[in-house]
N, C-alpha and C positions, 0 to 999 in steps of 0.2 A: 449168218449174220448180214451178208451182203444182201440177201433178198429181203430182209427185214428194214434194215437201214435206208436203202435206197429210196422205196416209196414211201417212208415214214420220215424222211431226211427233215420237212418243214415243221413236223410235229416235235420231233426230238431237237431241233434247234431252239424253238419256243420253249421247251421245257427246260433246257439247260440255259437259254437265256433268263428265265425266270427264278431258276437257282442261283445264276451268277448275280443276278441283282439282290438278292436276300442276302447273300454272302457280303456283298459288298456294302449294304447298309446296316449289317450288324458286325462289322470288323473294323479294325484300327490298323492303319496302315504305318509300319515302324520307319520306313524311310522318310516320310514326312517330317520325323522327330531327329533321326540319326542321320540322313544325308541329304536335308533340304536342296541342297544346290543340284544334287543328282537326281531328286524329286521333280524339281522344276523343268530341268533338261529333259526327263522322261514325258512331261506333258507338252512341252514344245515340238520334242520327236514326234509324239501321238497325235498333235492337231495338225502337223505337217502330213503325216501317213492319211489322216482320215481327209484333209483336203484333197490330197491326191487320188483315193480312193473314190471319193464323191464325184469328183469330175471324170474320173475314169469310167465309172460304171453310169454317169449319163452319157459319155460318149458310146459305150457299149449299147446303150438302151435306145440311140439314136438309130444305129445300125440294124438292131434285131426286133424293134418294134413293129410287130405285123409281119415279121419273114421267118419267126422261128422255125416252124415246121413244113412251110412249102418253097422255102429259097435256101440254098445255100451261101451263106454270107462267108465271104472271105478278103473283104476290103477293110478300111480303116483300123481299129484295133483288132479285127480278125486277121488280118494280113501278117501280124506280128506273132500271133500265137493263137491257137484253136481255143483257148478258154481264158479270154481276157476279162470276163467277168467274175471268174473265180479267183483270178490273179489279184485284182482291184479288191475284192471282197477279203482276201487275206490281209493285205495292208490295211483295211478299214478295221478289220478284227484286231489285229495287233497294234493299231493306233489307239483303239478305244481301250485296249489293255493299260497301255500305257499312259492314258489319260487318267486312269484310276489311281496312278503312282504305286502299283503293286507288280513287282516281278512275278509274283506268284499267278495273280491272275492273268496277266499276260502271257506265261507259260502254259496256262490251261486253255487259253483261247486258240493259241499255237497248235497243241496238242491235239484238241477236238477238230480242228480244221485237216489237219494231217491223218487223223484216225478216219474222218467222214468223207471229206470231198473227193479223194483219189477213187473211192467206189463210186460215187456220183458221177464223176467224170467218165468213167470206163463205162458206165451203163448209157451215157448220153451219147457216147462215141458209138457204141454198138447201135443204138436206134439212128443215128444221123447215117451210118454206113449202110444199114437196111433200106433207109428212104431213099439215099443219093448215091448209093453203090460206088462204080468208079469214080465218080468225080470226087467224092469224099475221100476214096483211098488216095489220090493223087495229091488232094489238100493235105491229107494228115501227112503223107511223104516228104513234103516241101516245108510244112510250117510245125514249129515247135508246139508240143501239146500244152505247155504252161509257162515257162519263161519266154518274155518276148523277146524276140530278135528285131531290134529297131532298123538293120539293114533291110528287112523285107518289106517295110512299110510302104504301103500304097494307099490311094483313096480316090475316088472319083470327084470329077469337077461339080457333078451335082447328084443329089441322093434324095430319092423320094421316102417321106417318112408318113408313116399312120399317126396322125394327130392324137386321134382319142387313145389309142393304145400306149403312145409315149407318155402321153399324159400320166396314166396309170403306172408306168414303167417310173417317173420319176419320183414317185412316193417311195418305192423300195431303193432307188438309187442314193437318196438323202438319207437313208436309214442311219448310216453311222455317224452323221453329224448331228442327228437328233438324239443319238445315244450319249455322245459327248456332253450336249447339253443337258440331258436327262440325269446323268452321274455327276455332274456340277451342281445341278439342284438338290440332290440328295447329300453332296458332301455339304452343303451350308447347314443341313438339319444335324450331320454327324458333328459338325465342328461346334454347332451350339449346344451339343449333349442333348439332343431333343431326341436322339433314338440311344438305345441301350447298345453297350458293345459287349460281345461274348468271347470274342479271341481277337488276337492280333496275327499278323502275317507280314512279310517282306513282300 
C-alpha cells in the first residue's frame, strides 16, 4: 500500500476530492435544520482554520520556493516543525470540512489525512535524509516532526525568494480558501433546490 499511495498521492487526492464534491452536491446536512446555531459555529471555526491554513501555507511557500531539493530549510515555519506545510494542510482540510456544516464530511477529511499523509511524510524524510545526510539527522533530532514547537522559532533578518516559483506556489497555498468559496457557491444551488438530494447526513 505504501508503495502505491505515496507516488500517486496527488491523483488519489484529486479523485477523493471529486467524490467529496459529488457527495456534498447531492446530500442534505441535517445540522442546518436540527442545530442551526451549532452549524453556524462550525462555519465560523472552519473559516478561522482555513484562514490560518492559507496564511501558513503562504508562509511555508515563501521559505521553500526554489529550495525544496537543493537546500535544507530549517528557519521560519520549518524551525518549529519539520512538516509545517502538512500541518497547515490539515488545518485547512478540517476547516473546509467544518464549512460544509457536516460532521461526517469533516471526519472523512481528517481520516483521509491520517491515513495518507504519515506515509508521505516518512517517504519525504527518507529522501531528505539521503540528500542531506547528517545535517538532516541533526535537524530531525532537534525539531518536532508535525506539531509546531513555538519555543524553537527562529527566522533570518532577510531571505531570498525565487519569485517565479513562489508565484506558482501561491496557487496551491490558497486552495483551501477557494474550496470554501466553491462549496458556498454549490450551497446556493442546494438551498434553491436546483440540485436533487439523494441522502442526508450529519
